[in-house]
The first five atom37 places (N, CA, C, CB, O) and aatype in JSON, in Angstrom:
{
  "aatype": [12, 4, 11, 11, 19, 4, 10, 13, 14, 1, 6, 11, 9, 18, 8, 19, 10, 19, 3, 8, 12, 2, 10, 6, 3, 14, 10, 16, 10, 11, 4, 0, 9, 4, 19, 1, 1, 7, 2, 15, 5, 11, 11, 13, 10, 3, 13, 6, 15, 10, 1, 0, 8, 13, 10, 2, 15, 15, 7, 8, 14, 1, 14, 6, 3, 13, 9, 2, 2, 10, 15, 4, 16, 18, 16, 7, 15, 16, 6, 8, 19, 13, 14, 16, 7, 18, 11, 5, 9, 13, 1, 16, 18, 6, 17, 8, 13, 16, 11, 4, 13, 9, 7],
  "atom_mask": [
    [1, 1, 1, 1, 1],
    [1, 1, 1, 1, 1],
    [1, 1, 1, 1, 1],
    [1, 1, 1, 1, 1],
    [1, 1, 1, 1, 1],
    [1, 1, 1, 1, 1],
    [1, 1, 1, 1, 1],
    [1, 1, 1, 1, 1],
    [1, 1, 1, 1, 1],
    [1, 1, 1, 1, 1],
    [1, 1, 1, 1, 1],
    [1, 1, 1, 1, 1],
    [1, 1, 1, 1, 1],
    [1, 1, 1, 1, 1],
    [1, 1, 1, 1, 1],
    [1, 1, 1, 1, 1],
    [1, 1, 1, 1, 1],
    [1, 1, 1, 1, 1],
    [1, 1, 1, 1, 1],
    [1, 1, 1, 1, 1],
    [1, 1, 1, 1, 1],
    [1, 1, 1, 1, 1],
    [1, 1, 1, 1, 1],
    [1, 1, 1, 1, 1],
    [1, 1, 1, 1, 1],
    [1, 1, 1, 1, 1],
    [1, 1, 1, 1, 1],
    [1, 1, 1, 1, 1],
    [1, 1, 1, 1, 1],
    [1, 1, 1, 1, 1],
    [1, 1, 1, 1, 1],
    [1, 1, 1, 1, 1],
    [1, 1, 1, 1, 1],
    [1, 1, 1, 1, 1],
    [1, 1, 1, 1, 1],
    [1, 1, 1, 1, 1],
    [1, 1, 1, 1, 1],
    [1, 1, 1, 0, 1],
    [1, 1, 1, 1, 1],
    [1, 1, 1, 1, 1],
    [1, 1, 1, 1, 1],
    [1, 1, 1, 1, 1],
    [1, 1, 1, 1, 1],
    [1, 1, 1, 1, 1],
    [1, 1, 1, 1, 1],
    [1, 1, 1, 1, 1],
    [1, 1, 1, 1, 1],
    [1, 1, 1, 1, 1],
    [1, 1, 1, 1, 1],
    [1, 1, 1, 1, 1],
    [1, 1, 1, 1, 1],
    [1, 1, 1, 1, 1],
    [1, 1, 1, 1, 1],
    [1, 1, 1, 1, 1],
    [1, 1, 1, 1, 1],
    [1, 1, 1, 1, 1],
    [1, 1, 1, 1, 1],
    [1, 1, 1, 1, 1],
    [1, 1, 1, 0, 1],
    [1, 1, 1, 1, 1],
    [1, 1, 1, 1, 1],
    [1, 1, 1, 1, 1],
    [1, 1, 1, 1, 1],
    [1, 1, 1, 1, 1],
    [1, 1, 1, 1, 1],
    [1, 1, 1, 1, 1],
    [1, 1, 1, 1, 1],
    [1, 1, 1, 1, 1],
    [1, 1, 1, 1, 1],
    [1, 1, 1, 1, 1],
    [1, 1, 1, 1, 1],
    [1, 1, 1, 1, 1],
    [1, 1, 1, 1, 1],
    [1, 1, 1, 1, 1],
    [1, 1, 1, 1, 1],
    [1, 1, 1, 0, 1],
    [1, 1, 1, 1, 1],
    [1, 1, 1, 1, 1],
    [1, 1, 1, 1, 1],
    [1, 1, 1, 1, 1],
    [1, 1, 1, 1, 1],
    [1, 1, 1, 1, 1],
    [1, 1, 1, 1, 1],
    [1, 1, 1, 1, 1],
    [1, 1, 1, 0, 1],
    [1, 1, 1, 1, 1],
    [1, 1, 1, 1, 1],
    [1, 1, 1, 1, 1],
    [1, 1, 1, 1, 1],
    [1, 1, 1, 1, 1],
    [1, 1, 1, 1, 1],
    [1, 1, 1, 1, 1],
    [1, 1, 1, 1, 1],
    [1, 1, 1, 1, 1],
    [1, 1, 1, 1, 1],
    [1, 1, 1, 1, 1],
    [1, 1, 1, 1, 1],
    [1, 1, 1, 1, 1],
    [1, 1, 1, 1, 1],
    [1, 1, 1, 1, 1],
    [1, 1, 1, 1, 1],
    [1, 1, 1, 1, 1],
    [1, 1, 1, 0, 1]
  ],
  "atom_positions": [
    [[91.47, -34.67, 191.86], [90.13, -34.89, 191.25], [90.39, -35.59, 189.92], [89.31, -33.5, 191.03], [91.37, -35.4, 189.2]],
    [[89.43, -36.38, 189.71], [89.6, -37.26, 188.29], [88.77, -36.4, 187.31], [88.92, -39.01, 188.35], [88.96, -36.62, 186.11]],
    [[87.96, -35.53, 187.62], [87.15, -34.83, 186.69], [86.02, -35.65, 186.22], [87.93, -34.38, 185.57], [85.41, -35.2, 185.25]],
    [[85.66, -36.66, 186.68], [84.44, -37.52, 186.26], [83.37, -36.76, 186.5], [84.26, -38.84, 186.98], [83.22, -36.27, 187.62]],
    [[82.53, -36.54, 185.55], [81.16, -36.05, 185.69], [80.01, -36.99, 186.02], [80.83, -35.44, 184.5], [79.69, -37.89, 185.25]],
    [[79.43, -36.79, 187.11], [78.35, -37.72, 187.51], [76.95, -36.93, 187.72], [78.79, -38.48, 188.87], [76.92, -35.9, 188.39]],
    [[75.87, -37.42, 187.17], [74.6, -36.57, 187.44], [73.96, -37.09, 188.52], [73.61, -36.51, 186.31], [73.08, -36.41, 189.04]],
    [[74.29, -38.37, 189.05], [73.35, -38.88, 190.01], [74.23, -39.54, 191.15], [72.3, -39.92, 189.32], [75.33, -40.05, 190.89]],
    [[73.76, -39.51, 192.26], [74.71, -40.07, 193.48], [75.14, -41.46, 193.21], [73.95, -40.1, 194.95], [76.3, -41.82, 193.43]],
    [[74.16, -42.29, 192.71], [74.6, -43.66, 192.41], [75.78, -43.84, 191.5], [73.51, -44.37, 191.82], [76.66, -44.68, 191.7]],
    [[75.75, -42.91, 190.36], [76.95, -42.99, 189.4], [78.03, -42.61, 190.1], [76.86, -42.15, 188.18], [79.06, -43.22, 189.79]],
    [[78.14, -41.68, 191.06], [79.32, -41.34, 191.97], [79.87, -42.55, 192.7], [78.9, -40.28, 193.05], [81.07, -42.83, 192.63]],
    [[78.85, -43.41, 193.51], [79.19, -44.47, 194.07], [79.96, -45.49, 193.32], [78.18, -44.93, 194.53], [81.05, -45.98, 193.6]],
    [[79.12, -45.73, 192.22], [79.69, -46.8, 191.42], [80.88, -46.55, 190.72], [78.81, -47.23, 190.51], [81.59, -47.47, 190.33]],
    [[81.23, -45.05, 190.47], [82.41, -44.83, 189.95], [83.66, -44.98, 190.82], [82.33, -43.66, 189.45], [84.71, -45.41, 190.32]],
    [[83.56, -44.64, 192.09], [84.46, -44.7, 192.97], [84.64, -46.24, 193.23], [84.09, -43.85, 194.13], [85.78, -46.7, 193.16]],
    [[83.64, -47.03, 193.52], [83.74, -48.49, 193.81], [84.63, -49.24, 192.77], [82.31, -49.12, 193.83], [85.55, -50.0, 193.08]],
    [[84.21, -48.92, 191.36], [84.86, -49.78, 190.19], [85.97, -48.94, 189.74], [83.83, -50.13, 188.89], [87.03, -49.57, 189.76]],
    [[86.09, -47.78, 189.35], [87.1, -47.02, 188.78], [88.3, -46.87, 189.48], [86.67, -45.86, 188.53], [89.38, -47.05, 188.92]],
    [[88.18, -46.46, 191.0], [89.06, -45.88, 191.83], [89.34, -47.16, 192.78], [88.46, -44.51, 192.54], [90.51, -47.25, 193.15]],
    [[88.48, -48.14, 193.22], [88.72, -49.09, 194.12], [88.98, -50.58, 193.66], [87.67, -49.02, 194.96], [89.33, -51.59, 194.27]],
    [[88.63, -50.3, 192.18], [88.78, -51.56, 191.52], [88.09, -52.81, 191.89], [89.99, -51.83, 191.55], [88.71, -53.88, 191.9]],
    [[86.84, -52.74, 192.2], [85.98, -53.6, 192.72], [85.24, -54.26, 191.55], [85.11, -52.92, 193.7], [84.57, -53.59, 190.76]],
    [[85.37, -55.63, 191.44], [84.84, -56.29, 190.23], [83.21, -56.34, 190.6], [85.59, -57.89, 189.95], [82.4, -56.52, 189.7]],
    [[82.78, -56.16, 191.97], [81.36, -56.33, 192.24], [81.07, -55.18, 193.22], [80.98, -57.82, 192.85], [81.31, -55.31, 194.42]],
    [[80.56, -54.04, 192.7], [80.31, -52.86, 193.54], [79.17, -52.87, 194.55], [80.08, -51.78, 192.7], [78.98, -51.94, 195.33]],
    [[78.49, -53.89, 194.49], [77.36, -54.21, 195.49], [77.88, -54.52, 196.69], [76.49, -55.33, 195.11], [78.14, -55.69, 196.98]],
    [[78.1, -53.55, 197.5], [78.79, -53.83, 198.83], [77.86, -54.07, 200.21], [79.71, -52.58, 199.08], [78.38, -54.33, 201.29]],
    [[76.56, -53.95, 200.03], [75.64, -54.15, 201.18], [74.79, -55.17, 200.84], [74.85, -52.97, 201.57], [74.5, -55.45, 199.68]],
    [[74.28, -55.88, 202.08], [73.41, -56.9, 202.12], [72.41, -56.61, 203.12], [74.07, -58.11, 202.33], [72.74, -55.93, 204.1]],
    [[71.19, -57.07, 203.01], [70.13, -56.92, 204.05], [70.27, -58.21, 205.04], [68.59, -56.84, 203.31], [70.23, -59.41, 204.8]],
    [[70.43, -57.5, 206.2], [70.68, -58.42, 207.56], [69.58, -59.44, 207.63], [70.66, -57.51, 209.03], [69.85, -60.63, 207.8]],
    [[68.4, -59.02, 207.52], [67.44, -59.81, 207.66], [67.14, -60.76, 206.65], [66.51, -59.15, 207.89], [66.51, -61.75, 207.01]],
    [[67.48, -60.65, 205.39], [67.4, -61.58, 204.41], [68.76, -62.6, 204.65], [67.32, -60.79, 202.95], [68.72, -63.77, 204.29]],
    [[69.74, -62.11, 205.19], [70.96, -62.99, 205.37], [70.58, -63.99, 206.5], [72.33, -62.1, 205.78], [70.86, -65.19, 206.46]],
    [[69.92, -63.38, 207.47], [69.64, -64.38, 208.7], [68.57, -65.44, 208.35], [69.08, -63.54, 210.05], [68.44, -66.48, 208.99]],
    [[67.74, -65.08, 207.17], [66.85, -66.12, 206.79], [67.3, -66.96, 205.76], [65.66, -65.61, 206.42], [66.49, -67.62, 205.11]],
    [[68.51, -67.01, 205.54], [69.24, -67.74, 204.55], [69.36, -67.37, 203.19], [0.0, 0.0, 0.0], [69.94, -68.14, 202.43]],
    [[68.85, -66.21, 202.72], [68.96, -65.55, 201.4], [69.98, -64.59, 201.44], [67.71, -64.91, 200.97], [69.7, -63.48, 201.89]],
    [[71.26, -64.85, 200.99], [72.51, -63.91, 201.15], [72.77, -63.56, 199.69], [73.91, -64.67, 201.92], [73.88, -63.11, 199.39]],
    [[71.87, -63.72, 198.77], [72.35, -63.55, 197.2], [72.01, -62.14, 196.88], [71.56, -64.61, 196.04], [72.79, -61.6, 196.1]],
    [[71.13, -61.49, 197.26], [70.77, -60.19, 197.1], [71.69, -59.05, 197.61], [69.59, -60.09, 197.66], [71.78, -58.87, 198.82]],
    [[72.27, -58.39, 196.86], [73.16, -57.29, 197.16], [72.85, -55.92, 196.67], [74.37, -57.61, 196.69], [72.17, -55.78, 195.66]],
    [[73.38, -54.73, 197.44], [72.81, -53.49, 197.18], [73.98, -52.56, 196.98], [71.86, -53.04, 198.3], [75.01, -52.74, 197.63]],
    [[73.87, -51.42, 195.98], [74.88, -50.53, 195.69], [74.88, -49.36, 196.84], [74.67, -49.97, 194.2], [75.92, -48.78, 197.15]],
    [[73.8, -49.11, 197.35], [73.73, -47.8, 198.3], [72.7, -48.23, 199.42], [73.14, -46.31, 197.43], [72.04, -49.27, 199.46]],
    [[72.73, -47.25, 200.29], [71.61, -47.45, 201.56], [70.34, -47.09, 201.04], [71.87, -46.49, 202.94], [69.42, -47.69, 201.59]],
    [[69.98, -46.25, 200.12], [68.77, -46.07, 199.65], [67.91, -47.27, 198.78], [68.98, -44.93, 198.91], [66.71, -47.53, 198.68]],
    [[69.02, -47.79, 198.26], [68.24, -49.14, 197.48], [67.99, -50.27, 198.51], [69.24, -49.88, 196.16], [67.1, -51.11, 198.39]],
    [[68.88, -50.2, 199.52], [68.64, -51.02, 200.58], [67.27, -50.92, 201.37], [69.69, -50.81, 201.43], [66.58, -51.85, 201.79]],
    [[67.05, -49.49, 201.46], [65.88, -49.02, 202.26], [64.51, -49.28, 201.33], [66.1, -47.34, 202.67], [63.4, -49.59, 201.78]],
    [[64.81, -49.08, 200.08], [63.5, -49.51, 199.19], [63.28, -51.12, 199.22], [63.72, -49.02, 197.49], [62.15, -51.58, 199.06]],
    [[64.26, -51.83, 199.42], [64.07, -53.22, 199.53], [63.25, -53.37, 200.74], [65.38, -54.01, 199.59], [62.28, -54.12, 200.67]],
    [[63.5, -52.77, 201.8], [62.69, -52.82, 203.16], [61.19, -52.44, 202.78], [63.32, -51.7, 204.36], [60.24, -53.15, 203.1]],
    [[61.1, -51.4, 202.17], [59.68, -50.86, 201.75], [59.09, -51.93, 200.95], [59.7, -49.46, 200.88], [57.86, -51.95, 201.03]],
    [[59.59, -52.82, 200.2], [59.0, -53.6, 199.16], [58.93, -55.14, 199.49], [59.79, -53.36, 197.89], [58.37, -55.88, 198.68]],
    [[59.51, -55.68, 200.71], [59.78, -56.89, 201.1], [58.84, -57.28, 202.38], [61.26, -56.95, 201.36], [58.77, -56.57, 203.38]],
    [[58.21, -58.35, 202.25], [57.21, -58.75, 203.17], [58.17, -59.19, 204.48], [56.18, -60.03, 202.49], [59.28, -59.68, 204.25]],
    [[57.73, -59.01, 205.77], [58.35, -59.51, 206.71], [59.51, -58.73, 207.25], [0.0, 0.0, 0.0], [60.19, -59.12, 208.2]],
    [[59.72, -57.49, 206.53], [60.72, -56.52, 207.02], [60.18, -55.52, 207.96], [61.34, -55.82, 205.9], [58.95, -55.48, 207.99]],
    [[60.85, -54.64, 208.79], [60.3, -53.53, 209.42], [59.93, -52.59, 208.39], [61.19, -52.94, 210.4], [60.26, -52.69, 207.21]],
    [[59.2, -51.64, 208.92], [58.8, -50.38, 208.06], [59.95, -49.79, 207.61], [57.98, -49.29, 208.79], [60.93, -49.73, 208.35]],
    [[59.97, -49.27, 206.31], [61.15, -48.41, 205.88], [61.64, -47.41, 206.81], [60.84, -47.7, 204.69], [62.85, -47.23, 206.95]],
    [[60.63, -46.63, 207.55], [61.07, -45.73, 208.51], [61.74, -46.2, 209.5], [60.18, -45.09, 208.99], [62.52, -45.41, 210.05]],
    [[61.65, -47.55, 210.0], [62.42, -48.21, 210.99], [63.73, -48.72, 210.42], [61.63, -49.33, 211.58], [64.42, -49.47, 211.12]],
    [[64.13, -48.36, 209.15], [65.48, -48.83, 208.71], [66.6, -48.22, 209.43], [65.67, -48.57, 207.3], [66.74, -47.0, 209.54]],
    [[67.43, -49.14, 209.93], [68.64, -48.52, 210.63], [69.95, -48.83, 209.97], [68.72, -48.99, 212.07], [70.36, -49.97, 209.8]],
    [[70.63, -47.61, 209.59], [72.04, -47.96, 209.07], [73.11, -48.26, 210.23], [72.6, -46.72, 208.17], [73.9, -47.37, 210.55]],
    [[73.13, -49.47, 210.83], [74.04, -49.94, 211.79], [75.52, -49.68, 211.4], [73.8, -51.39, 212.01], [76.45, -49.82, 212.21]],
    [[75.65, -49.36, 210.35], [77.08, -49.23, 209.72], [77.59, -47.91, 210.08], [77.1, -49.39, 208.12], [78.8, -47.71, 210.16]],
    [[76.59, -46.86, 210.33], [76.97, -45.51, 210.48], [77.96, -45.49, 211.79], [75.62, -44.55, 210.64], [77.87, -46.36, 212.65]],
    [[78.88, -44.46, 211.85], [80.0, -44.5, 212.91], [79.19, -43.83, 214.05], [81.5, -43.64, 212.46], [79.71, -43.94, 215.16]],
    [[78.11, -43.2, 213.98], [77.31, -42.69, 215.11], [76.33, -43.65, 215.78], [76.56, -41.53, 214.66], [75.75, -43.42, 216.84]],
    [[76.2, -44.83, 214.97], [75.2, -46.01, 215.49], [75.74, -46.48, 216.74], [75.06, -47.32, 214.46], [76.93, -46.81, 216.81]],
    [[74.97, -46.55, 217.76], [75.37, -47.15, 219.13], [74.46, -48.41, 219.59], [75.25, -45.98, 220.27], [74.72, -48.99, 220.64]],
    [[73.49, -48.78, 218.84], [72.5, -49.81, 219.17], [72.9, -51.04, 218.85], [0.0, 0.0, 0.0], [74.05, -51.18, 218.44]],
    [[72.12, -52.04, 218.98], [72.45, -53.51, 218.43], [71.75, -53.98, 217.41], [72.29, -54.51, 219.35], [72.14, -55.07, 216.97]],
    [[70.59, -53.35, 216.78], [69.82, -53.65, 215.81], [70.65, -53.77, 214.56], [68.78, -52.74, 215.73], [71.27, -52.73, 214.37]],
    [[70.89, -54.78, 213.55], [71.53, -54.88, 212.48], [70.71, -55.02, 211.41], [72.35, -55.77, 212.56], [69.98, -56.01, 211.4]],
    [[70.64, -54.14, 210.36], [69.8, -54.22, 209.3], [70.65, -54.39, 207.84], [68.89, -52.93, 209.37], [70.24, -54.81, 206.76]],
    [[71.93, -53.93, 208.22], [72.86, -54.06, 207.07], [74.2, -54.67, 207.41], [73.1, -52.7, 206.46], [74.9, -54.35, 208.37]],
    [[74.46, -55.59, 206.5], [75.81, -56.15, 206.47], [76.5, -55.9, 205.23], [75.8, -57.56, 206.71], [75.96, -55.9, 204.12]],
    [[78.15, -55.64, 205.55], [78.71, -55.43, 204.51], [79.19, -56.6, 203.74], [79.57, -54.63, 204.77], [79.49, -57.61, 204.37]],
    [[79.3, -56.58, 202.41], [79.5, -57.78, 201.63], [81.09, -58.17, 202.02], [79.19, -57.49, 199.9], [81.42, -59.35, 202.15]],
    [[81.85, -57.28, 202.15], [83.34, -57.55, 202.61], [83.57, -57.27, 203.89], [0.0, 0.0, 0.0], [82.87, -57.64, 204.84]],
    [[84.72, -56.51, 203.95], [85.18, -55.91, 205.07], [84.56, -54.42, 205.54], [86.58, -55.85, 204.84], [84.21, -53.65, 204.64]],
    [[84.47, -54.09, 206.65], [83.92, -52.9, 207.09], [85.02, -51.75, 206.87], [83.45, -53.07, 208.59], [84.63, -50.59, 206.99]],
    [[86.22, -51.95, 206.6], [87.01, -50.94, 206.21], [86.95, -50.39, 205.07], [88.03, -51.19, 206.32], [87.46, -49.31, 204.78]],
    [[86.15, -51.31, 204.12], [85.99, -50.86, 202.83], [85.26, -49.23, 202.74], [85.09, -52.02, 202.11], [85.43, -48.46, 201.79]],
    [[84.48, -48.96, 203.87], [83.66, -47.81, 203.78], [84.74, -46.51, 203.93], [82.43, -47.88, 205.0], [84.71, -45.47, 203.28]],
    [[85.61, -46.85, 204.89], [86.59, -45.96, 205.08], [87.56, -45.62, 203.83], [87.31, -46.45, 206.17], [87.91, -44.46, 203.59]],
    [[87.93, -46.66, 203.1], [88.66, -46.52, 201.87], [87.81, -45.85, 200.76], [89.13, -47.88, 201.42], [88.28, -45.01, 199.99]],
    [[86.48, -46.3, 200.73], [85.48, -45.59, 199.83], [85.47, -44.03, 200.09], [84.0, -46.19, 200.08], [85.74, -43.25, 199.18]],
    [[85.12, -43.58, 201.45], [85.31, -42.28, 201.68], [86.51, -41.41, 201.23], [85.22, -42.22, 202.88], [86.41, -40.36, 200.6]],
    [[87.7, -42.01, 201.64], [88.86, -41.59, 201.2], [88.99, -41.12, 199.63], [89.7, -42.64, 201.51], [89.39, -40.01, 199.26]],
    [[88.55, -42.23, 198.76], [88.6, -42.14, 197.32], [87.5, -41.22, 196.85], [88.48, -43.53, 196.68], [87.65, -40.53, 195.84]],
    [[86.29, -41.21, 197.63], [85.36, -40.27, 197.21], [85.78, -38.93, 197.35], [84.21, -40.44, 197.84], [85.69, -38.11, 196.43]],
    [[86.27, -38.65, 198.55], [86.74, -37.13, 198.81], [87.71, -36.71, 197.68], [87.53, -36.94, 200.31], [87.5, -35.75, 196.95]],
    [[88.91, -37.6, 197.6], [89.78, -37.19, 196.68], [89.18, -37.01, 195.16], [90.86, -38.14, 196.75], [89.54, -36.08, 194.43]],
    [[88.28, -37.95, 194.78], [87.69, -37.75, 193.39], [86.85, -36.59, 193.18], [86.9, -38.87, 193.0], [87.01, -35.86, 192.2]],
    [[85.84, -36.36, 194.17], [84.74, -35.37, 193.86], [84.94, -34.1, 194.66], [83.31, -35.98, 194.17], [84.41, -33.04, 194.33]],
    [[85.77, -34.24, 195.82], [85.64, -33.02, 196.72], [87.11, -32.22, 196.61], [85.27, -33.53, 198.4], [87.14, -30.99, 196.7]],
    [[88.26, -32.96, 196.4], [89.41, -32.45, 196.05], [90.34, -32.5, 197.37], [0.0, 0.0, 0.0], [91.5, -32.07, 197.33]]
  ]
}
């Protein structure tokens, strides 16, 4: 454990992605709907930020219909989330997060 004190979940996410995984850009998620529409510039740090984007963007499904298609338990074909890099990044993140905050 690195003993970093983070008061908010987003701080923990940012800490792991930047300080442990050395990512220059910790925004690892994209809205699949925006990407399909040709707007691939907007990126997100966490799933809640992406869900809020769904809530505030016209032409998106209702936020309660938001699907985390990157979840290991998801078996459908609807895609609302694209990783900005490789999907393995989430396993690497989980390993670092566990090592840093759980022990």
